[in-house]
Phi, psi and omega in degrees: 000321180293324178295323180295319179295322179294318177296316179300322181295325179273328184285324182299311178296325179295317178298317179298318179296318180295321178294317179298317179297317180296318179295319179294321178296317177298314179298319179297314179297321180292320182280346185295324183297306179293327178294316178300316180298316180296318180296316180296318178295319180295323181270350181073027182251135173057039180267119181263333179234144177273174182298332179276000176092354179283151183273137177272123179251109177280150177286148175286113184283353180269358177276127179268094182286349182277354187226144177234136178240134176270127176249119178260146182241143181217144178228129178243125181260126175239077181156195188275059179200169170255137182218126182202157172284148179288322174239150184281327181199165174209154177259131181229156172266138176305133181093348182275131178284128183226160179230132174237147181247142173241147181242136177229141178229123175280117183267003184265166176268020181222160176282138179230148173256138183218161179221138177260136179243121181274156170215157186231148173222135354290156183300330180294343180276347185308310182290349183260353178264110186250118177266127177270319178219138182202140176294343181282351180289340181212165178292148178249133175253121182247124178285167180304127177061021178283138174245139184215141171255132186235133184270153167235115177258125188211169166213155176262124181299139181296345178280001179304131180306142184300330183287343178274112182247347179223133175238135175252123174257116182240136177243137168252126185254113185247148171283135179276120182291148179167185179291143173296131184298320180296316179294323179295317179294321179296321179294322178293317180296319181294328181289336181284000000 
């Protein structure tokens, strides 16, 4: 019993110290956000909004404004549709995010699945042409007589060799072979 009283006498102050430390750590973490914001504003570092509430938009420092690359677009249709780029070419600065649109029209009275396959010229430009978003990333299902505009969001890497001044992005649009959906649905209904 005496040993227990001795342990209680030492454990209570230790418990009290641990609780105080935990409360101080929570308070420090809670106060860190406004303190960090004040320090950043005072030093002018990582400031996203100005005092008037307007947003500061920094320039993309990875864009090479001293250089222009012409990107040409081409579309080849292999199937029951019309497929073409909306514009034939555009001039971009390396590192600059750009968007090009392609248009496809299903000329059939049936739904078709299709996939676009890209190719680049010159071939040496391939690793420097970076697509962020592209209709070629997945199959496209086109309803009868449906027309659709599809975007390609891209940038040309600033590491593109200086001698390459024109890149051609060409897509071949193929029908994906498989069962006709209408026939497939009829087969499922008949099986029930």
